[in-house]
Each structure stands twice: as C-alpha cells, then as structure tokens.
N, C-alpha and C positions, 0 to 999 in steps of 0.2 A: 506493499498500498504506501511505497515512495510517491508516487506520482501525486497524491493530494498535497501531502507533507509537502513536498518543491514547490508544486504553484501556487499553494496557501502562502508561503513566506514571499515570494514574489510580489501576488499580490500586496501582502501586508506591507511591507519595503515601500511599494510608489504607495500605500496609504499612507505612513509614519515617515515619508521623505521630507516634511516639515517639521516634524513634532518632536521635542524634543524632553520625551520622558524620562525620566532618571530618577536614581535614588543615589544620593553620594557621587562616587567617581563613576559611577556603573550608568548607562544609557539604553535605553532598550532597544536601538537602533545598532550597538556593539552585537549584543545577545543576539540581534537577526542575524549578522552578517560572522557571526560564528557558526550559529544553527545551520544557512542557509548552504554549509561546508556537508553536513550529513555524515561526517567521520566523529566516532565513538567520543573522543576525547573531547571533542569542540560544544558536541550535545550536549554534555556534563557540565562543561564551564560554561554554556548558556543555559543550563537549567537553572544552577547554582546562582547565576546573578541574576535572572528574572526570577527568583523565589524573594533574592533580597530585593529587587524593584518594589512586589508585590508586597514583602515586608514594611514598607517603607516609604507607601504614598498613603497620602490619608484616602483618598475616593476610589473605589473598583475602578479599573482600567479596561477594557474589554479586549483591548490586544495582548494588553500583558496576558491576562486570561487563557487569552487562544496561543499564545506562545511559549506557554508552559505546559500546556495539554498538549499541545504537538510534538515536543520535545518530550515527555514523558511516553508517547506511544509511539515515536522513532526510538527509542531506546527499550521501549515493550514492558513498560511500567506500566501494565495496566488498570490494578488496581489505583494506583495514583491519579492515573490518567480517568478514569472516572470520577475519582474525590475533585480533582480540579475544577472538571467540564462540568460537574454537579452542582457547585457552587457557583460558577460563573453562568452559568442559567438562570440562579435565582436572581441575578442580576441584569443578563442580558440574553433574556429565551430566544432574542432574532436573531440569534449569532448562529450560523449555515455550520461557521467552523467547530465550534464548543458542541453542537447535535451530532456533528459527522462523526468529531473523536467520541461522543459517550455513545454511539450507537457502534463505532468500529473500535471500541474495547471490550466495549459487553459480546460481541463478535468473535471478536481471539480470544476471551473467557468462555464460548460456549453457550454464553446467554442469549444464545437467538431470538428469543421470544419476546426480552428487551432492548434486544439493538432493533428490532422493527420500528417501532413507533417513532425513535430519536431519526433513523433514515430517512421515512417517512416524511418528517419535520426538515430533513434537510436538500432533503429532492425538494417538495413544497419551495422552500426557501432560494433552492437554485436550481433548476430545473436541465442546466446547461451542463450542470456534473457530469460527464460519464461515471468517474468512480462513487459516487452517492446512491447513481441510479441501480452499476453493478453488483455492488454491496448489498445493495437494499434487495436484488432479487435474489442472493445469494444466501441471504439472512431468511428469507422470507419462506424458502423450500427447505432450510434445515429446521425452520420452525414448525413447517406444513404449514403455514399461512395461505387463504383462501383466496389471497389475493397475488401468488406468488407467480401464476401462469400470466397474467396479465402484466407484470413486471418482466416477464421476460419476453414475451410476445411484445413490449416496448421497445427491451434494447436488440431484437433482432430487425427491429424496422430501422437501427441507425447502420453507416456501411460498415463500423468497424464490430459490428459483431452480426451482421447478417449473414456471413458465412462462418461463424466461429462453432466448433464441434465442440469445445467448453460447455457453454451457453445450453445447447443443444442437449448438450447430455444430462444436465443439471436438471433443464427444464422435463425432459424424459422421466428423469427419478421421480420429480415431483408428482407428474401424470400418472405412473405407476402406483406409487404410495397411494394415491386417491384411488385406485381401482380402474384408472382408464389404459389400459395398455396398450389397445388399438392405438389411440392415438400417440402413448410413446413410442410406439414400435416406429411410426409413421415419421415422427423427429430423427429417430434414430436412425433409419435408412433413409434419408434425408441429406445426413451428412455426408454418405457417400457420393455424394457429388459436388463436395467443395475440395476433392484433392486427398493429400494423403489423410489417410482414415487411421486415429489412437486405437491400440489395441482395445481397451475400454468400451470403445462403440460396439466392435463384434462380440463382446463378452454378453454386453447388458442385450442384444440384441438376441442371443441364442438363450440365456434366460428366458427372456419372453418367453420365445417358442416353445423353450425348456416348458413353462409354467402352465402353459396354451394348448401342450401335449400334442404338439406340430413336432413331431422326434425328426425328422429325416434334416428340417430346416435347421433344428437347433443345433444336429450332429455336426452341420454344414461349418455352422458360424461359432462354432465352440474349435472347429479347426483351425478354423481363420484364424479365432484371438490366439492359437498355439502356434501358426508360422506367423504372428506377427509381434510375440511376444517378448521383448528382449530377454537373453538368456540368465541373467539376474535374477528374476523372479520364479524362482525354481518352487519356490512353496504355492500358490497358485497354479503353477502350471500341474502340479502332482495332484491339485483336488480337479480340477478342468479335466485332468485324463482320467482319474478314478471317476467320474460324472461319465464323461464320453463310454467305456467299459460296461458300463448300466446300463447303457441307453441303446434301446433296441427299438428298427424298425424294419 
C-alpha cells in the first residue's frame, strides 16, 4: 500500500508549502521531507519529530495527525495507527487520509468488517482514489459484505483493472461463497482471455467443476493447474494430485 502513502505525502507537501507548523526547532515541513523518502530510519525519525510537534501545539492540526498516521502505517505499527487516526477523526471527520488509514490499519489487522465503513467514507471523500476503491473491494470480499460485487464491478470498469486476473479471482471467490457458482465460473473463465493465466485461476475453476460434479472438466483444470504451478509449491501439488487420483469420469 505504498502508493497511497507517497501520493498523499506529495499532496500534503503542496498544501503545506506556505505553512510553518512547528514545535521548538522541529517543523512539519522537515518531517514531510524525511518521510517522503520512505526509508525506515527516516520514517522513524519523522514519526518521532511529528509526535513532538503534536505534543507541542495548542490546537489539533489535521496535517499533523495525517502524517503521524501515515508514518505509523508505513512502519506497520497498525495498532498505533488506529489510535492516532481515531483521535484525529474526532477533530477532523472529513479527512480522507485519516479515514483511509483507519480502514487500511483494520484491514492489515484482519478486522475486515471494521475496515469497510472507513474505506466507504474514504471513497466518498475521494472517489478518484484507486487505492481506496481497491482496498474497499478487498475488505468487503473478506467481510462477505453484500456490496462487494458492486465494488468489484466498479473496479473492472477502470482501464487498469479491466483485464486484471487478481480482481476477477477475488470477485469470483465472493460469488462462490454466496452460492453463485455459475457466475463465479464465468468470471474465472473470462480471465483466460487476458493473457497469461495465474495458476490459481485453473485451480479455482477446477474446484467449481469438482463441486458441481463435472468431473471431466474438473480433471482437465486440475491438470492445467499442476502444469502451471511452480515446482516450489510441493504441498499443494500433492493435495491436487491426490484429488486427481480419486476423480473418476
């Protein structure tokens, strides 16, 4: 999720170009410059400095909360990122960044149901954010949210996801879990027109045919999966081979 961090930092830098928020000898602009590089040591230093700024200013500042939350997510300190974004949203509920960070942090902690509302808000605040729309669809799929299909359909209307096998596979998994195996199969088979097919597509097609008792097709797609599977994936290869031996048609 680095793309959102870098893009937001650039936007925030522009917003703060004429701003002199500081505490003592530390300025927010200096923190932004450190964080923009993305190196761990610089992120830690930026985080330390922005925390000093937050502790030294009298009134809550939106950009300070946003930068602190972003640094914490880049350092994978998701519990702290949740705390900071939650505190920030009490003062700045319309912050795209804080809503996104709270959704992202919940996603990374596998709190998918909690992630969805914040990501929905972030998309409402910034419909042009590809990152927010993508993460919303993924969180909704994992939360088995009723609107996940709508989010995936919206993504596939965008040029960058129109022929994305990963997105179609995630969409198919959601459909399958809701008992819509025929629609799931259609999405998976469609990916075969996109170019190189990831092995997982063959496997999931085989699983659907297997579950529907279409054994000849299941056998064929399991074989295609094994042919495409990297040699290192020995554990799953053994499972599929064992399933093939039990299939009769």
